[in-house]
TIFI-243450 format. One line per field, with one value per residue (C-alpha): x, y, z; residue number from 1. Coordinates in steps of 0.05 Angstrom, whole numbers, plus 5000, padded with zeros to 4 digits. Layout:
! residues N
u (X / ...)
v (Y / ...)
w (Z / ...)
nr (NUM / ...)
END
This chain:
! residues 489
u (2045 / 2116 / 2155 / 2190 / 2138 / 2107 / 2044 / 2033 / 2054 / 2044 / 2051 / 2058 / 2007 / 1988 / 1944 / 1925 / 1879 / 1865 / 1894 / 1940 / 1960 / 1992 / 2017 / 2042 / 2068 / 2077 / 2099 / 2123 / 2147 / 2132 / 2126 / 2147 / 2110 / 2140 / 2178 / 2183 / 2191 / 2192 / 2154 / 2194 / 2182 / 2173 / 2111 / 2055 / 2091 / 2033 / 2053 / 1984 / 1956 / 1995 / 1963 / 1894 / 1910 / 1931 / 1866 / 1823 / 1798 / 1830 / 1833 / 1891 / 1877 / 1926 / 1964 / 1945 / 1953 / 1956 / 1946 / 1949 / 1878 / 1855 / 1906 / 1877 / 1901 / 1892 / 1916 / 1934 / 1922 / 1956 / 1894 / 1826 / 1772 / 1733 / 1666 / 1692 / 1712 / 1643 / 1644 / 1657 / 1719 / 1674 / 1637 / 1704 / 1732 / 1666 / 1671 / 1735 / 1695 / 1643 / 1604 / 1582 / 1635 / 1605 / 1671 / 1694 / 1709 / 1763 / 1793 / 1796 / 1829 / 1882 / 1901 / 1901 / 1950 / 1992 / 1997 / 2007 / 1942 / 1917 / 1852 / 1796 / 1726 / 1757 / 1700 / 1651 / 1700 / 1690 / 1748 / 1756 / 1769 / 1836 / 1902 / 1939 / 1987 / 1930 / 1894 / 1958 / 1955 / 1880 / 1896 / 1949 / 1903 / 1847 / 1892 / 1919 / 1850 / 1839 / 1902 / 1920 / 1969 / 1993 / 1997 / 2001 / 2026 / 2021 / 2066 / 2053 / 2103 / 2069 / 2048 / 2078 / 2124 / 2190 / 2156 / 2103 / 2155 / 2195 / 2132 / 2113 / 2183 / 2185 / 2116 / 2138 / 2203 / 2162 / 2105 / 2107 / 2068 / 2083 / 2091 / 2096 / 2107 / 2110 / 2152 / 2205 / 2233 / 2301 / 2318 / 2249 / 2254 / 2325 / 2303 / 2259 / 2257 / 2300 / 2283 / 2256 / 2206 / 2223 / 2168 / 2204 / 2159 / 2193 / 2193 / 2130 / 2161 / 2180 / 2253 / 2265 / 2326 / 2353 / 2377 / 2351 / 2330 / 2399 / 2432 / 2383 / 2389 / 2465 / 2459 / 2415 / 2464 / 2523 / 2485 / 2467 / 2540 / 2564 / 2513 / 2531 / 2606 / 2592 / 2549 / 2603 / 2656 / 2610 / 2592 / 2666 / 2679 / 2618 / 2640 / 2711 / 2684 / 2636 / 2693 / 2738 / 2681 / 2672 / 2747 / 2749 / 2684 / 2715 / 2775 / 2729 / 2743 / 2755 / 2755 / 2679 / 2669 / 2712 / 2672 / 2607 / 2632 / 2653 / 2584 / 2552 / 2598 / 2579 / 2505 / 2518 / 2552 / 2492 / 2448 / 2493 / 2478 / 2436 / 2374 / 2401 / 2352 / 2328 / 2338 / 2277 / 2267 / 2274 / 2238 / 2280 / 2309 / 2257 / 2244 / 2179 / 2176 / 2154 / 2100 / 2140 / 2094 / 2095 / 2123 / 2144 / 2113 / 2080 / 2052 / 2050 / 2035 / 2021 / 1984 / 1960 / 1921 / 1946 / 1913 / 1953 / 1929 / 1860 / 1854 / 1855 / 1906 / 1924 / 1997 / 2033 / 2082 / 2123 / 2134 / 2140 / 2159 / 2181 / 2206 / 2258 / 2244 / 2228 / 2193 / 2193 / 2132 / 2149 / 2110 / 2084 / 2024 / 1957 / 1981 / 1949 / 2002 / 1957 / 1898 / 1941 / 1968 / 1897 / 1869 / 1928 / 1917 / 1843 / 1849 / 1812 / 1871 / 1856 / 1928 / 1954 / 1950 / 1971 / 1992 / 1943 / 1940 / 1990 / 1978 / 1980 / 2005 / 1982 / 2008 / 1961 / 1977 / 1914 / 1920 / 1849 / 1871 / 1865 / 1797 / 1798 / 1748 / 1794 / 1847 / 1919 / 1919 / 1858 / 1890 / 1953 / 1912 / 1872 / 1936 / 1966 / 1902 / 1903 / 1971 / 1938 / 1976 / 1938 / 1943 / 1999 / 1996 / 2071 / 2088 / 2035 / 2062 / 2136 / 2121 / 2082 / 2140 / 2188 / 2146 / 2140 / 2068 / 2073 / 2023 / 1989 / 1980 / 1963 / 1892 / 1878 / 1832 / 1871 / 1828 / 1853 / 1927 / 1971 / 1984 / 2056 / 2031 / 1980 / 2039 / 2077 / 2015 / 2009 / 2082 / 2071 / 2011 / 2054 / 2105 / 2050 / 2015 / 2077 / 2056 / 2080 / 2069 / 2083 / 2051 / 2073 / 2043 / 2086 / 2112 / 2151 / 2089 / 2081 / 2139 / 2193 / 2257 / 2296 / 2255 / 2265 / 2334 / 2308 / 2245 / 2287 / 2332 / 2271 / 2242 / 2309 / 2316 / 2243 / 2246 / 2178 / 2157 / 2150 / 2120 / 2135 / 2116 / 2156 / 2173 / 2231 / 2295 / 2341 / 2293 / 2288 / 2365 / 2369 / 2323 / 2345 / 2304 / 2309 / 2261 / 2230 / 2163 / 2155 / 2082 / 2101 / 2145)
v (5334 / 5357 / 5340 / 5274 / 5237 / 5175 / 5193 / 5120 / 5054 / 4984 / 4930 / 4858 / 4870 / 4810 / 4814 / 4766 / 4770 / 4696 / 4634 / 4626 / 4699 / 4726 / 4798 / 4820 / 4776 / 4808 / 4875 / 4928 / 4999 / 5071 / 5137 / 5201 / 5267 / 5309 / 5250 / 5243 / 5169 / 5123 / 5056 / 5008 / 4936 / 4890 / 4895 / 4857 / 4857 / 4895 / 4969 / 4993 / 4945 / 4984 / 5048 / 5015 / 4994 / 5065 / 5094 / 5041 / 5010 / 4944 / 4919 / 4877 / 4803 / 4806 / 4860 / 4934 / 4998 / 5059 / 5128 / 5188 / 5212 / 5268 / 5252 / 5262 / 5216 / 5226 / 5185 / 5207 / 5140 / 5114 / 5120 / 5153 / 5100 / 5083 / 5101 / 5172 / 5186 / 5215 / 5264 / 5339 / 5366 / 5398 / 5332 / 5295 / 5341 / 5341 / 5265 / 5271 / 5299 / 5264 / 5329 / 5381 / 5436 / 5504 / 5539 / 5483 / 5525 / 5570 / 5509 / 5473 / 5534 / 5536 / 5462 / 5463 / 5521 / 5480 / 5423 / 5470 / 5452 / 5511 / 5495 / 5543 / 5532 / 5474 / 5463 / 5438 / 5396 / 5320 / 5280 / 5234 / 5294 / 5306 / 5275 / 5223 / 5276 / 5323 / 5265 / 5252 / 5325 / 5318 / 5256 / 5294 / 5355 / 5309 / 5291 / 5361 / 5392 / 5352 / 5384 / 5318 / 5307 / 5244 / 5249 / 5182 / 5186 / 5124 / 5133 / 5208 / 5221 / 5173 / 5212 / 5277 / 5315 / 5346 / 5411 / 5373 / 5331 / 5394 / 5428 / 5368 / 5361 / 5433 / 5426 / 5364 / 5397 / 5455 / 5410 / 5415 / 5351 / 5276 / 5243 / 5170 / 5158 / 5097 / 5112 / 5081 / 5149 / 5152 / 5226 / 5248 / 5208 / 5230 / 5303 / 5301 / 5233 / 5218 / 5145 / 5082 / 5029 / 4967 / 4914 / 4848 / 4803 / 4740 / 4752 / 4796 / 4843 / 4917 / 4936 / 5008 / 5047 / 5117 / 5154 / 5170 / 5120 / 5111 / 5102 / 5047 / 5009 / 5010 / 4990 / 4930 / 4907 / 4913 / 4875 / 4818 / 4813 / 4811 / 4758 / 4715 / 4719 / 4701 / 4641 / 4617 / 4618 / 4582 / 4530 / 4516 / 4508 / 4463 / 4419 / 4413 / 4393 / 4341 / 4310 / 4306 / 4278 / 4223 / 4207 / 4203 / 4162 / 4112 / 4101 / 4080 / 4081 / 4149 / 4181 / 4170 / 4220 / 4271 / 4258 / 4269 / 4336 / 4358 / 4341 / 4382 / 4440 / 4435 / 4437 / 4500 / 4533 / 4515 / 4554 / 4615 / 4615 / 4677 / 4681 / 4723 / 4776 / 4753 / 4805 / 4830 / 4784 / 4817 / 4796 / 4753 / 4785 / 4780 / 4801 / 4825 / 4787 / 4832 / 4812 / 4780 / 4791 / 4868 / 4900 / 4972 / 5030 / 5010 / 5079 / 5148 / 5211 / 5274 / 5316 / 5315 / 5360 / 5390 / 5427 / 5491 / 5551 / 5518 / 5515 / 5455 / 5467 / 5423 / 5414 / 5384 / 5326 / 5283 / 5217 / 5150 / 5089 / 5022 / 4960 / 4972 / 5047 / 5078 / 5145 / 5184 / 5228 / 5288 / 5345 / 5373 / 5345 / 5361 / 5375 / 5312 / 5256 / 5201 / 5224 / 5219 / 5150 / 5125 / 5151 / 5119 / 5053 / 5050 / 5076 / 5142 / 5190 / 5237 / 5249 / 5178 / 5116 / 5047 / 4995 / 4940 / 4880 / 4911 / 4884 / 4940 / 4925 / 4982 / 4992 / 5042 / 5081 / 5055 / 4983 / 4987 / 4945 / 4888 / 4862 / 4870 / 4812 / 4764 / 4724 / 4738 / 4671 / 4690 / 4756 / 4720 / 4668 / 4722 / 4759 / 4696 / 4683 / 4754 / 4738 / 4684 / 4630 / 4574 / 4586 / 4542 / 4526 / 4517 / 4583 / 4621 / 4595 / 4605 / 4677 / 4688 / 4664 / 4711 / 4768 / 4739 / 4719 / 4658 / 4601 / 4639 / 4702 / 4671 / 4652 / 4718 / 4768 / 4826 / 4876 / 4846 / 4851 / 4909 / 4964 / 4939 / 4868 / 4894 / 4927 / 4862 / 4825 / 4880 / 4869 / 4793 / 4803 / 4844 / 4787 / 4737 / 4784 / 4795 / 4865 / 4900 / 4968 / 4977 / 5038 / 5051 / 5105 / 5115 / 5043 / 5056 / 5074 / 5029 / 4983 / 4964 / 5002 / 4936 / 4914 / 4979 / 4965 / 4897 / 4928 / 4984 / 4932 / 4894 / 4958 / 4980 / 4914 / 4911 / 4898 / 4927 / 5000 / 5033 / 5098 / 5112 / 5167 / 5171 / 5226 / 5187 / 5211 / 5156 / 5103 / 5137 / 5142 / 5066 / 5057 / 5065 / 5124 / 5140 / 5200 / 5250 / 5285 / 5343 / 5363 / 5429 / 5453)
w (4117 / 4103 / 4039 / 4046 / 4087 / 4054 / 4015 / 3992 / 4024 / 3996 / 4050 / 4026 / 3969 / 3925 / 3864 / 3808 / 3748 / 3754 / 3787 / 3727 / 3722 / 3786 / 3777 / 3846 / 3903 / 3972 / 3942 / 3991 / 3974 / 3991 / 3953 / 3988 / 3981 / 3925 / 3895 / 3819 / 3803 / 3743 / 3743 / 3700 / 3679 / 3619 / 3574 / 3610 / 3678 / 3709 / 3711 / 3692 / 3746 / 3799 / 3773 / 3779 / 3851 / 3868 / 3840 / 3873 / 3808 / 3832 / 3904 / 3931 / 3946 / 4005 / 4041 / 4046 / 4007 / 4052 / 4019 / 4066 / 4080 / 4034 / 3980 / 3910 / 3855 / 3779 / 3720 / 3649 / 3615 / 3551 / 3507 / 3508 / 3519 / 3455 / 3488 / 3501 / 3429 / 3412 / 3471 / 3463 / 3497 / 3551 / 3564 / 3566 / 3620 / 3658 / 3662 / 3703 / 3762 / 3807 / 3816 / 3765 / 3755 / 3740 / 3721 / 3675 / 3612 / 3643 / 3677 / 3609 / 3577 / 3633 / 3627 / 3551 / 3554 / 3603 / 3553 / 3493 / 3456 / 3417 / 3378 / 3358 / 3388 / 3428 / 3479 / 3426 / 3386 / 3385 / 3416 / 3356 / 3310 / 3344 / 3320 / 3361 / 3387 / 3406 / 3441 / 3481 / 3504 / 3522 / 3564 / 3603 / 3611 / 3637 / 3696 / 3707 / 3711 / 3775 / 3806 / 3840 / 3898 / 3862 / 3786 / 3750 / 3677 / 3632 / 3571 / 3566 / 3509 / 3461 / 3398 / 3424 / 3377 / 3401 / 3422 / 3461 / 3498 / 3516 / 3541 / 3584 / 3612 / 3635 / 3666 / 3706 / 3729 / 3757 / 3785 / 3861 / 3876 / 3870 / 3802 / 3782 / 3708 / 3662 / 3600 / 3556 / 3535 / 3570 / 3555 / 3579 / 3644 / 3659 / 3656 / 3718 / 3755 / 3816 / 3830 / 3799 / 3822 / 3781 / 3774 / 3761 / 3717 / 3744 / 3820 / 3816 / 3866 / 3864 / 3870 / 3892 / 3864 / 3873 / 3811 / 3742 / 3689 / 3657 / 3726 / 3744 / 3678 / 3688 / 3762 / 3744 / 3690 / 3739 / 3792 / 3745 / 3722 / 3795 / 3815 / 3755 / 3772 / 3845 / 3824 / 3775 / 3830 / 3879 / 3826 / 3815 / 3890 / 3899 / 3841 / 3870 / 3940 / 3910 / 3869 / 3931 / 3973 / 3921 / 3923 / 4000 / 4004 / 3955 / 4003 / 4060 / 4135 / 4168 / 4100 / 4095 / 4152 / 4115 / 4052 / 4091 / 4118 / 4048 / 4021 / 4077 / 4061 / 3987 / 4007 / 4049 / 3990 / 3945 / 3992 / 3980 / 3906 / 3893 / 3849 / 3793 / 3773 / 3705 / 3651 / 3613 / 3554 / 3486 / 3423 / 3375 / 3312 / 3256 / 3184 / 3153 / 3087 / 3029 / 2978 / 2923 / 2863 / 2862 / 2799 / 2786 / 2824 / 2890 / 2909 / 2877 / 2918 / 2878 / 2931 / 3003 / 3051 / 3116 / 3174 / 3187 / 3228 / 3232 / 3156 / 3109 / 3054 / 2994 / 2976 / 2917 / 2922 / 2875 / 2912 / 2876 / 2917 / 2887 / 2922 / 2976 / 2982 / 3050 / 3061 / 3127 / 3138 / 3182 / 3214 / 3280 / 3319 / 3288 / 3218 / 3190 / 3187 / 3216 / 3173 / 3111 / 3130 / 3144 / 3078 / 3040 / 3077 / 3063 / 2991 / 3000 / 2994 / 2935 / 2913 / 2925 / 2880 / 2904 / 2851 / 2832 / 2880 / 2928 / 2998 / 3051 / 3122 / 3168 / 3239 / 3273 / 3336 / 3370 / 3344 / 3315 / 3255 / 3306 / 3328 / 3404 / 3410 / 3375 / 3413 / 3395 / 3358 / 3317 / 3297 / 3273 / 3236 / 3199 / 3181 / 3151 / 3112 / 3084 / 3052 / 3010 / 3048 / 3083 / 3158 / 3185 / 3259 / 3267 / 3232 / 3271 / 3338 / 3321 / 3298 / 3363 / 3406 / 3369 / 3396 / 3467 / 3454 / 3498 / 3509 / 3566 / 3521 / 3453 / 3474 / 3509 / 3476 / 3445 / 3484 / 3550 / 3533 / 3556 / 3504 / 3495 / 3482 / 3431 / 3395 / 3392 / 3365 / 3312 / 3290 / 3288 / 3242 / 3194 / 3191 / 3173 / 3124 / 3079 / 3054 / 2992 / 3024 / 3098 / 3133 / 3205 / 3250 / 3313 / 3317 / 3382 / 3423 / 3485 / 3463 / 3514 / 3498 / 3494 / 3433 / 3393 / 3361 / 3337 / 3307 / 3275 / 3242 / 3215 / 3185 / 3157 / 3118 / 3095 / 3020 / 3001 / 3000 / 3069 / 3097 / 3170 / 3221 / 3286 / 3335 / 3364 / 3330 / 3357 / 3329 / 3261 / 3257 / 3260 / 3199 / 3127 / 3100 / 3025 / 3022 / 3070 / 3060 / 3109 / 3114 / 3147 / 3089)
nr (1 / 2 / 3 / 4 / 5 / 6 / 7 / 8 / 9 / 10 / 11 / 12 / 13 / 14 / 15 / 16 / 17 / 18 / 19 / 20 / 21 / 22 / 23 / 24 / 25 / 26 / 27 / 28 / 29 / 30 / 31 / 32 / 33 / 34 / 35 / 36 / 37 / 38 / 39 / 40 / 41 / 42 / 43 / 44 / 45 / 46 / 47 / 48 / 49 / 50 / 51 / 52 / 53 / 54 / 55 / 56 / 57 / 58 / 59 / 60 / 61 / 62 / 63 / 64 / 65 / 66 / 67 / 68 / 69 / 70 / 71 / 72 / 73 / 74 / 75 / 76 / 77 / 78 / 79 / 80 / 81 / 82 / 83 / 84 / 85 / 86 / 87 / 88 / 89 / 90 / 91 / 92 / 93 / 94 / 95 / 96 / 97 / 98 / 99 / 100 / 101 / 102 / 103 / 104 / 105 / 106 / 107 / 108 / 109 / 110 / 111 / 112 / 113 / 114 / 115 / 116 / 117 / 118 / 119 / 120 / 121 / 122 / 123 / 124 / 125 / 126 / 127 / 128 / 129 / 130 / 131 / 132 / 133 / 134 / 135 / 136 / 137 / 138 / 139 / 140 / 141 / 142 / 143 / 144 / 145 / 146 / 147 / 148 / 149 / 150 / 151 / 152 / 153 / 154 / 155 / 156 / 157 / 158 / 159 / 160 / 161 / 162 / 163 / 164 / 165 / 166 / 167 / 168 / 169 / 170 / 171 / 172 / 173 / 174 / 175 / 176 / 177 / 178 / 179 / 180 / 181 / 182 / 183 / 184 / 185 / 186 / 187 / 188 / 189 / 190 / 191 / 192 / 193 / 194 / 195 / 196 / 197 / 198 / 199 / 200 / 201 / 202 / 203 / 204 / 205 / 206 / 207 / 208 / 209 / 210 / 211 / 212 / 213 / 214 / 215 / 216 / 217 / 218 / 219 / 220 / 221 / 222 / 223 / 224 / 225 / 226 / 227 / 228 / 229 / 230 / 231 / 232 / 233 / 234 / 235 / 236 / 237 / 238 / 239 / 240 / 241 / 242 / 243 / 244 / 245 / 246 / 247 / 248 / 249 / 250 / 251 / 252 / 253 / 254 / 255 / 256 / 257 / 258 / 259 / 260 / 261 / 262 / 263 / 264 / 265 / 266 / 267 / 268 / 269 / 270 / 271 / 272 / 273 / 274 / 275 / 276 / 277 / 278 / 279 / 280 / 281 / 282 / 283 / 284 / 285 / 286 / 287 / 288 / 289 / 290 / 291 / 292 / 293 / 294 / 295 / 296 / 297 / 298 / 299 / 300 / 301 / 302 / 303 / 304 / 305 / 306 / 307 / 308 / 309 / 310 / 311 / 312 / 313 / 314 / 315 / 316 / 317 / 318 / 319 / 320 / 321 / 322 / 323 / 324 / 325 / 326 / 327 / 328 / 329 / 330 / 331 / 332 / 333 / 334 / 335 / 336 / 337 / 338 / 339 / 340 / 341 / 342 / 343 / 344 / 345 / 346 / 347 / 348 / 349 / 350 / 351 / 352 / 353 / 354 / 355 / 356 / 357 / 358 / 359 / 360 / 361 / 362 / 363 / 364 / 365 / 366 / 367 / 368 / 369 / 370 / 371 / 372 / 373 / 374 / 375 / 376 / 377 / 378 / 379 / 380 / 381 / 382 / 383 / 384 / 385 / 386 / 387 / 388 / 389 / 390 / 391 / 392 / 393 / 394 / 395 / 396 / 397 / 398 / 399 / 400 / 401 / 402 / 403 / 404 / 405 / 406 / 407 / 408 / 409 / 410 / 411 / 412 / 413 / 414 / 415 / 416 / 417 / 418 / 419 / 420 / 421 / 422 / 423 / 424 / 425 / 426 / 427 / 428 / 429 / 430 / 431 / 432 / 433 / 434 / 435 / 436 / 437 / 438 / 439 / 440 / 441 / 442 / 443 / 444 / 445 / 446 / 447 / 448 / 449 / 450 / 451 / 452 / 453 / 454 / 455 / 456 / 457 / 458 / 459 / 460 / 461 / 462 / 463 / 464 / 465 / 466 / 467 / 468 / 469 / 470 / 471 / 472 / 473 / 474 / 475 / 476 / 477 / 478 / 479 / 480 / 481 / 482 / 483 / 484 / 485 / 486 / 487 / 488 / 489)
END
């Protein structure tokens, strides 16, 4: 098959999770061989569902999905499944193949080099011993080892440091096969994609655009503006015709016929009013209230450990955070940022002391502070109870609606939500918890780009002590940072 021919075709595909949750309605689009495309859409629109339809995990209720015979498809998912965390690297890569691979070790070495993951005795290491950034590289490598004709990447830059993103970008520019990627990282997408499939959460259809991510976001905005202007002009004309029709009808006689024709004309114009493409909803502005009864020093960090050149090293620090002081934790993937944050949050960090009775709000990369068997409502209720406040139905529901946790989502189990929706539930729990110390590990992961300025503003104005890790410079620039601790220096 020559470059440019369709490798995948969706014809009038419909899919729903349940009678109350339709995801796709008569969706049609095609992907050409060698294309590098972005799949865009609001959190929870169903982007990962499209990946599952492409890999055959889900089957369409109606319509057909035609993939050229012999085409291999592989996905680099957002997160490594919990049941795979105890596997060795070799076992993890073996699980990507249906049949036993006898030359697996050299293949593993080749793909780990491609994703820039350099770890000693890597084949025997347990997956859960890797940092979030290293796990992101393993996810990518698990797809690359299959050498697929169609590579599906689900938020591949999450947890990657600058060097990791640069390495991945170069790899994708040079990749000769077809790529479909879900990501909210505009600079990353602009570097290699040439078109966008936009999944509209309201119409449940795919819109196909040519151009990079920024071009498409601009084109959509221009189109909405144009449609709104056209509708405003039509509405004015319709109103004028109806008013005249009423005047003529009142006069009686022949004028009634004129009035009838005018009403018919107004009805014709009403049919011309276009359905304006609804913009992605953004979360409402919010604040994370700080614990009010903290006094003096909230946390003191005198030392920490890092992993450098495969060795654990202890380093000295002199960090003291009081109310309204924000610390940025910096360093490359694998140095130990998440390990340090976790040990501070659970009180096991040797060189860190948290003040007495300080409530810690912890946002983890993998959302494991949430119980995946709880509904979103139960998670919010527990968070409010942890603040010492009696759970208040009205406050829980109004906080939920701020984060687009609507009536159809609030009673869904956390484990069944999209990664982006889990992130919004995690932020809502922090609001209800009212922490004295806020610890955030990659808070932009999986979150729709439209929400990020609102989240940045809430973090910037947080009045308690805060420690944040983020590899997204434009997000960090929007937050007030008072101190920086670079683990690599």
